[in-house]
Structures are given as C-alpha cells and as structure tokens.
KEVO-231685 format. One record per residue (C-alpha): residue in three letters; y, x, z. Coordinates in Angstrom, 2 decimals. Layout:
<rs>
R   residuo        yy        xx        zz
R       ala         Y         X         Z
...
</rs>
This chain:
<rs>
R   residuo        yy        xx        zz
R       met     27.47      9.73     -9.55
R       ile     23.97     11.19     -9.55
R       arg     24.79     13.17     -6.71
R       thr     26.37     10.77     -4.78
R       gln     22.82      8.19     -5.01
R       thr     20.77     11.37     -4.57
R       phe     22.74     12.20     -1.20
R       leu     22.77      8.51     -0.29
R       thr     19.11      8.69     -0.52
R       thr     18.25     11.41      1.11
R       ala     20.14     10.11      4.45
R       leu     18.56      6.55      4.33
R       leu     14.83      8.19      3.85
R       leu     16.35     10.59      6.81
R       leu     17.40      7.41      8.87
R       pro     14.18      6.73     10.79
R       leu     13.52     10.04     11.82
R       ala     17.14     10.59     13.19
R       leu     16.75      6.89     15.10
R       tyr     13.08      8.12     16.27
R       ala     14.98     10.87     17.78
R       val     17.51      8.92     19.68
R       tyr     14.82      7.00     21.18
R       gln     12.60     10.05     22.23
R       ala     15.64     11.13     24.19
R       thr     16.75      7.66     25.46
R       gln     13.18      6.18     25.63
R       val     14.47      2.76     24.63
R       thr     11.69      0.66     23.62
R       gln     13.84     -1.67     21.37
R       leu     14.75      1.80     19.03
R       tyr     11.09      2.24     18.74
R       thr     10.61     -1.15     17.07
R       ile     13.96     -1.26     14.78
R       thr     12.65      2.26     13.66
R       leu      9.19      0.13     12.37
R       ile     11.25     -1.92     10.62
R       leu     13.51      0.25      8.97
R       ile     10.80      2.03      7.86
R       gly      9.20     -1.28      6.14
R       gly     12.60     -2.39      5.56
R       leu     13.17      1.42      2.89
R       leu      9.19      0.79      1.55
R       gly     10.47     -2.77      0.70
R       ala     13.78     -1.45     -0.75
R       ser     12.37      1.36     -2.84
R       leu      9.47     -0.83     -4.70
R       asn     12.25     -3.36     -5.14
R       tyr     14.96     -1.12     -6.22
R       phe     13.04      1.26     -8.39
R       gln     11.03     -1.80     -9.60
R       tyr      7.82     -0.24     -9.07
R       gly      4.43     -1.71     -8.16
R       phe      0.84     -0.52     -8.65
R       ser     -0.71     -3.69    -10.29
R       ser      1.89     -2.86    -12.96
R       ser      0.87      0.68    -13.07
R       phe     -2.67     -0.13    -13.69
R       arg     -1.84     -3.25    -16.01
R       ser      0.25     -0.94    -18.13
R       leu     -2.44      1.81    -18.20
R       leu     -5.04     -0.71    -19.26
R       leu     -3.32     -2.66    -21.76
R       glu     -0.61     -0.67    -22.96
R       lys     -1.84      2.80    -22.86
R       arg      1.57      3.61    -20.84
R       thr      1.02      5.51    -18.42
R       ala      4.52      6.62    -16.25
R       gly      3.33      4.30    -13.23
R       met      0.24      6.29    -12.74
R       arg      1.60      9.27    -13.28
R       ala      4.03      8.45    -10.39
R       ile      1.01      7.45     -8.54
R       ile     -0.31     10.53     -8.90
R       trp      2.80     12.37     -7.79
R       leu      2.78      9.76     -4.60
R       leu     -0.92     10.69     -3.26
R       ala     -0.06     14.92     -4.16
R       ile      3.16     14.69     -1.74
R       ala      1.79     12.66      0.38
R       ile     -1.40     14.71      0.87
R       leu      0.64     17.82      1.55
R       leu      2.85     15.85      4.17
R       phe     -0.05     14.47      6.07
R       ala     -1.93     17.60      6.25
R       pro      0.21     19.32      8.77
R       leu      0.44     16.04     10.98
R       leu     -3.46     15.74     10.67
R       ala     -4.18     19.44     11.11
R       met     -2.32     19.37     14.46
R       gln     -3.74     16.48     15.98
R       asn     -0.79     15.51     17.95
R       phe      2.79     16.86     18.84
R       asn      4.65     15.81     21.62
R       gly      2.26     13.13     23.00
R       gln      1.94     11.48     20.01
R       ser     -1.41     11.87     18.09
R       phe     -2.03     11.58     14.45
R       asn     -4.76      9.75     13.14
R       gly     -5.15      9.41      9.20
R       phe     -7.60      6.47      7.40
R       ile    -10.92      8.09      7.09
R       arg    -13.53      5.49      6.77
R       thr    -16.95      5.16      6.69
R       leu    -18.44      5.04      3.14
R       ser    -20.04      1.47      3.51
R       leu    -21.37     -1.03      0.34
R       ala    -18.55     -2.91      1.45
R       ile    -15.85     -0.64     -0.01
R       pro    -17.00     -0.75     -3.69
R       leu    -17.70     -4.12     -3.44
R       gly    -13.98     -5.16     -1.80
R       ala    -12.16     -2.63     -3.92
R       phe    -13.45     -4.53     -7.13
R       ile    -12.72     -8.05     -5.67
R       phe     -9.20     -6.56     -4.83
R       gly     -8.92     -5.22     -8.32
R       ile     -9.87     -8.93     -9.68
R       gly     -7.18    -10.80     -7.50
R       met     -4.49     -7.74     -8.24
R       gln     -4.64     -9.17    -12.06
R       ile     -5.03    -12.67    -11.50
R       gly     -2.49    -13.06     -8.70
R       cys     -0.02    -10.33    -10.63
R       gly      0.37     -8.32     -7.65
R       cys     -1.07     -6.28     -4.95
R       thr     -0.36     -6.52     -1.78
R       ser      3.05     -4.76     -1.60
R       gly      4.00     -6.00     -4.57
R       thr      3.39     -9.54     -3.33
R       leu      5.64     -8.56     -0.35
R       asn      8.26     -7.31     -2.36
R       arg      8.67    -10.20     -4.36
R       val      8.15    -12.60     -1.53
R       gly     11.66    -10.40     -0.29
R       gln     12.92    -11.55     -3.89
R       leu     12.36    -14.92     -3.30
R       gln      9.95    -15.30     -6.25
R       ala      8.62    -19.03     -5.25
R       met      4.86    -17.94     -6.27
R       ser      4.72    -14.85     -4.20
R       phe      4.97    -17.14     -1.29
R       thr      1.92    -19.17     -2.52
R       thr     -0.24    -15.85     -3.09
R       leu      0.61    -14.18      0.35
R       phe     -0.54    -17.08      2.29
R       phe     -3.51    -17.33      0.31
R       met     -3.99    -13.45      1.11
R       val     -3.79    -14.60      4.82
R       ile     -6.52    -17.11      3.88
R       gly     -8.65    -14.83      1.83
R       gly     -8.46    -12.12      4.79
R       thr     -8.73    -14.38      7.78
R       phe    -12.19    -15.92      5.90
R       ala    -13.18    -12.22      5.95
R       ala    -12.29    -11.50      9.32
R       tyr    -14.89    -14.72      9.93
R       thr    -17.66    -13.41      7.98
R       phe    -17.24     -9.88      9.32
R       ser    -21.03     -9.68     10.39
R       asp    -22.20    -10.13      7.10
R       trp    -20.42     -7.30      5.27
R       asn    -20.25     -5.14      7.94
R       thr    -23.84     -4.79      7.94
R       leu    -24.07     -3.36      4.20
R       pro    -25.65      0.32      4.01
R       ser    -23.43      2.91      5.05
R       ile    -23.24      6.80      5.41
R       glu    -20.48      8.91      7.65
R       pro    -17.10      9.52      6.73
R       phe    -16.43     12.00      4.14
R       ala    -13.17     13.94      4.74
R       phe    -12.32     17.31      2.14
R       gln    -10.58     18.76      4.88
R       arg    -13.41     18.72      7.57
R       glu    -15.86     19.01      4.72
R       phe    -14.20     22.25      3.23
R       gly    -11.86     23.41      5.38
R       trp     -7.97     22.61      5.34
R       leu     -7.15     24.93      2.38
R       pro    -10.05     24.01      0.11
R       gly     -9.93     20.44      0.74
R       leu     -6.48     20.33     -0.20
R       phe     -7.23     22.54     -3.35
R       ile     -9.99     19.84     -4.54
R       gln     -7.62     16.84     -3.75
R       leu     -4.78     18.58     -5.55
R       ser     -7.17     19.92     -8.24
R       leu     -8.57     16.10     -8.97
R       leu     -5.02     14.46     -9.34
R       ala     -4.01     17.57    -11.59
R       gly     -6.64     16.84    -13.72
R       leu     -5.98     13.25    -13.87
R       tyr     -2.38     13.80    -14.41
R       phe     -2.86     15.67    -17.46
R       leu     -5.58     13.00    -18.54
R       leu     -2.81     10.35    -18.23
R       gln     -0.60     12.21    -20.31
R       asn     -3.17     12.66    -23.01
R       ile     -3.67      9.04    -23.01
R       glu     -0.18      8.22    -23.28
R       arg      0.74     10.72    -25.96
R       lys     -2.30      9.65    -27.94
R       his     -1.62      5.73    -28.29
R       his      2.34      6.33    -28.55
R       gln      4.60      8.98    -30.32
R       asp      7.42      8.42    -27.41
R       tyr      6.09      9.59    -24.86
R       his      7.75      8.58    -21.12
R       ser      8.40     11.44    -19.42
R       leu      8.81     10.96    -15.30
R       ser     12.02     13.79    -15.36
R       ser     13.86     15.25    -18.30
R       lys     17.37     17.00    -19.16
R       glu     20.01     15.31    -20.47
R       asn     23.28     17.36    -21.14
R       gly     22.35     19.57    -18.71
R       lys     21.49     17.36    -15.91
R       arg     18.07     16.58    -14.38
R       ile     17.44     13.06    -14.80
R       asn     14.20     11.68    -13.16
R       his     12.48      8.46    -13.72
R       pro     13.07      5.57    -11.02
R       phe      9.31      5.63    -10.64
R       leu      9.18      8.91    -10.07
R       ile     12.01      8.58     -7.32
R       ala     10.42      5.34     -5.92
R       ala      6.69      7.72     -5.47
R       val      8.74     10.28     -3.44
R       ser     10.38      7.61     -1.78
R       leu      7.31      6.45     -0.70
R       ala      5.37      9.52     -0.15
R       phe      7.58     10.45      2.65
R       leu      8.26      7.17      4.31
R       asn      4.45      7.02      4.92
R       ala      4.52     10.49      6.31
R       cys      7.33      9.09      8.79
R       leu      5.74      6.46     10.00
R       leu      2.24      8.30     10.66
R       phe      4.55     11.10     12.40
R       ile      6.18      8.14     14.39
R       ser      3.47      5.72     15.09
R       gly      0.72      8.11     14.40
R       met     -1.28      5.90     11.94
R       pro     -0.21      5.95      8.33
R       trp      1.19      3.07      6.46
R       ser     -1.08     -0.26      5.63
R       ile     -0.95     -4.05      4.97
R       ser     -4.25     -5.82      5.15
R       ser     -4.83     -5.89      8.77
R       ile     -2.02     -8.20      8.60
R       phe     -3.84    -10.66      7.10
R       pro     -6.43    -11.62     10.09
R       tyr     -3.73    -11.14     12.52
R       trp     -1.46    -13.59     11.08
R       gly     -4.36    -15.84     10.32
R       thr     -5.99    -16.04     13.66
R       his     -1.80    -16.91     14.93
R       leu     -1.49    -19.50     12.52
R       ile     -5.30    -20.82     14.02
R       asp     -3.47    -21.20     17.23
R       leu     -0.26    -22.78     16.22
R       phe     -2.02    -25.71     14.30
R       asn     -5.09    -25.97     16.97
R       leu     -7.43    -25.50     14.22
R       pro    -11.21    -25.65     15.36
R       phe    -11.76    -22.19     15.22
R       asp    -12.65    -19.73     18.24
R       trp    -11.50    -16.74     16.74
R       ser    -11.58    -14.26     20.10
R       phe    -15.25    -14.68     19.52
R       trp    -15.57    -13.30     16.08
R       asp    -17.23     -9.92     15.63
R       tyr    -14.01     -8.73     14.02
R       thr    -12.13     -9.43     16.78
R       met    -14.35     -7.73     19.05
R       glu    -14.18     -4.72     16.79
R       asn    -10.61     -5.01     16.71
R       thr     -9.55     -6.20     20.31
R       thr     -6.54     -4.37     21.34
R       arg     -4.79     -4.90     17.46
R       met     -6.14     -8.45     17.64
R       asn     -4.44     -9.27     20.73
R       gln     -0.87     -7.52     20.36
R       gly      2.02     -9.18     20.58
R       phe      3.96     -9.57     17.43
R       phe      6.52     -6.89     18.13
R       glu      3.45     -4.59     19.52
R       asn      1.62     -4.75     16.10
R       thr      2.85     -1.95     13.78
R       val      1.53     -3.04     10.68
R       ser      3.11     -6.57     11.76
R       leu      6.42     -4.65     12.15
R       thr      6.49     -2.58      8.96
R       thr      5.38     -5.44      7.00
R       met      8.25     -7.92      7.90
R       gly     10.71     -5.14      7.40
R       leu      9.24     -4.23      3.83
R       ile     10.18     -7.95      3.25
R       leu     13.56     -7.79      4.78
R       gly     13.94     -4.66      3.01
R       ala     13.14     -6.33     -0.53
R       phe     15.52     -9.17     -0.01
R       thr     18.20     -6.69      0.45
R       ala     17.55     -4.54     -2.09
R       ser     17.69     -8.04     -4.25
R       leu     21.27     -8.57     -3.07
R       leu     22.29     -5.43     -4.92
R       lys     20.01     -6.03     -7.65
R       pro     18.96     -9.59     -8.16
R       arg     15.65    -10.12     -9.79
R       thr     15.26    -13.16    -12.72
R       lys     12.82    -15.71    -10.64
R       val      9.64    -16.08    -12.63
R       ala      9.39    -19.93    -13.63
R       ile      6.34    -21.93    -11.56
R       thr      3.74    -23.39    -13.90
R       tyr      0.36    -24.72    -13.17
R       lys     -1.48    -21.74    -14.03
R       gly      1.00    -19.28    -12.48
R       leu     -0.04    -21.30     -9.37
R       ile     -3.93    -21.78     -9.48
R       gly     -3.43    -17.61    -10.48
R       ser     -1.60    -17.37     -7.17
R       leu     -4.41    -19.27     -5.20
R       val     -7.46    -17.29     -6.69
R       gly     -5.49    -14.14     -6.63
R       gly     -4.72    -14.40     -3.37
R       val     -7.54    -15.39     -1.69
R       leu     -9.76    -12.54     -3.48
R       met     -7.20    -10.06     -2.44
R       gly     -7.13    -10.75      1.06
R       tyr    -11.06    -11.27      1.29
R       gly    -11.72     -7.92     -0.37
R       ala     -8.84     -5.79      1.39
R       val    -10.50     -6.79      4.43
R       met    -13.95     -5.69      3.29
R       ala    -12.80     -2.98      1.86
R       ser    -11.05     -1.52      4.80
R       gly     -7.91     -1.64      3.19
R       cys     -5.64     -2.54     -0.02
R       asn     -3.93     -0.32     -2.04
R       ile     -1.93      0.87      0.75
R       gly     -4.00      1.34      3.33
R       ala     -7.16      2.38      1.13
R       phe     -6.19      4.07     -1.55
R       phe     -2.57      5.64     -0.77
R       ser     -2.89      6.44      2.90
R       gly     -6.76      6.60      2.60
R       ile     -6.32      9.32     -0.15
R       ala     -3.50     11.46      1.41
R       ser     -5.73     11.37      4.85
R       gly     -8.18     13.39      2.83
R       ser    -10.76     10.53      3.06
R       leu    -12.95      9.90      0.11
R       his    -13.12      6.56      0.56
R       gly     -9.94      6.25     -1.26
R       trp    -11.44      7.59     -4.28
R       val    -13.78      5.35     -4.28
R       trp    -11.64      2.23     -3.41
R       leu     -9.51      3.43     -6.95
R       val    -12.74      3.50     -8.78
R       phe    -13.84      0.17     -8.09
R       ala    -10.58     -1.46     -8.32
R       leu     -9.82     -0.08    -11.65
R       leu    -13.16     -1.58    -12.60
R       gly    -11.93     -4.85    -10.97
R       asn     -8.50     -4.54    -12.36
R       ile    -10.37     -4.70    -16.02
R       phe    -12.19     -7.95    -15.50
R       gly     -9.31     -9.14    -13.54
R       leu     -6.97     -8.83    -17.24
R       met     -9.93    -10.68    -18.80
R       ile     -9.76    -13.72    -16.68
R       arg     -5.76    -13.61    -16.69
R       lys     -5.68    -13.57    -20.36
R       arg     -7.13    -16.96    -20.10
R       leu     -4.62    -18.20    -17.48
R       val     -1.59    -17.52    -18.80
</rs>
C-alpha cells in the first residue's frame, strides 16, 4: 500500500515535466498553459490532501510548542534551495532563463511582513491556505480571498507612499559568498533552526512528533514531510518551466484592477505608479499570466482533493466574518508591500538565496504573535 502511494505520488509530481517535454516537442501553446495549471493543481492538492499549512504551523509553534509543521517547513526550504541552486547557477537552459526572487531590502519588507503576519492569524490562514480552503468550498475563505484582493489593490494604489521607504541593495548569499559557501550558510541556518525546533517540542512535550519513523520495519513519513517534499519539487518545476518560482501576491492587484474594469469603478489604475512599475504583468491576459494560472490551478487542485477526502465545513460566524475581512485586507496589503507573502517572499525568496526571505520570516513571526493576541478576542 505504501509503495503504491509512493509510486502514484512520484508519478503525479513528474507529470508536469512530462507534459512540458511534449510541449517542447510540439510547441502547442495550450500544452504550456495546461502545464502551469497542472502545477498549480498539484500544489493545491498537496496542501489539501496532506492537511498542511503555513499559518497553522506558525500557530502550533507559538501556542502549543508543537513544531512538526515548522520542521517540515525547514525541509521544504532545504530541498528547494538545493533544487533551485543549479538552475539559478546555469541562469538559462534551452532558451529559458531562470530568475529567482531576489529583492531590494526595503523597509517595506519587514513592515509588510509584520502586517501580513497579523492577518495570517486573524484571518486564520495565509494566502496559500486561503486558496486551499476556497477549493474546499469553505464559505468564509471566499470572504478572506475577496478582501485580500481589495487589500492588495489598495497597496498597489498607495505604491508611491511605501515604495520610497529607505532601502539597500538586494543581498543574495550565492552572489556575496559564491554558490557553495552560500548554500552552506543557508543550510547551516536551517539546520540550526531545525535542532532548535526539536528542542522546543521535546522540552514541552514527552510525546515528540517525529517526521519520519519505522513501524514493523517500514519507513513511515509524516504527511507534513510528504507535503514539504512535494511543494519544494513542484516549485522547482515551476522555476524550470516558467523561469520564475511560485508566487501568489501579485495576483491581488491584477485581479483587483480587472474587477475595477468589470464593474466600471471610478479608478484609472493604468496610471498608478504600481502599474507603471509592472506594466507587462498588469496588462497580460488571464491565460498569459503565470501567477493567475497557477493560482486558479491551486484552487482546482484543492477542490479535486476535497472530492477524495472531504473536509468538515467551518461554520459561518459573525466574529469569523470580521476576522476574514480584516485578516484578508491585512494579508493582501502586507503581501504586496513586502514583495510577497509566505510563498513568494518566504518560500521562494529563501529558496532563491535572498536575504529578504529571512527578514520576512522574522517579522512575519512577530506579526503572528501580535495577530494571535487579537485572535483571542475574536474567537
């Protein structure tokens, strides 16, 4: 049974690469579009099927001193770093250039990460978690997503206010120290955090939750670990196929401005500074925008996984709706301000070797602490 599941999981993870190979051979554009949607679908299915989330991992650490989720995130980052490194070192292959997320270290990043962290706990989910629950047809997550779009669009509208905050040049470990020393430094940091997380759980609990164990001579891996490996591999696939890692937050202004056009709202977004800075992306069609395709794929993948493993529906409450509204706005605004959310800034940022991903982690954790204080009053 375990071998069959492993085989099926491996086959599904390799499917985007096989489909991309067919696209390269035939140059049928629709195959490329389907490949991107498929990657998004597998990302969503992985999050849903293995019941894995970033905000729940942060919350378990801070409230219960349970660290299985956070330790899985360490594996996620370590594997992604190792998979990203050769692609980013090559810079291009077969006409495809590879660009990691290496961002300017602006004051907007820690501020945005802190705001996002507050929203993660008030809204009870990060961006990927919210999209996952939208795929599960959890009613309040639709509210959270809608207000993420509003928050992200408002961040784009106020772009000139926070984009002028003090900043320093981008810092990437591989650029500053060379590829091997850069890898060693990042992996050493992750190893140190892993042992710290182990000690935290062992100090507070006698029943330490291991991510991998042996039962009756067979290796049993925790669902969180399987999810982490799957997400890291799929992110690297996306980098290889599209030239860019996984991200979500840029979709909020993109969808928001399209809603402005759809409802003829009195906002001329085409002249916003954010639009001028991101002209190509903001003017792309839906099927040309990689982030839009993978995001819709994520929702469809989570929905498909829900058909296999239905989730209990969360009841709609007044306080829950308020949390979804406020949390959604904060996450949308904070994500755009911080050049990404838990996916683009944190996951893909650190995988790309960028220091801004580490900065995001520190300030998002602080925001989570503050957000949990507020959450206690809402729940």
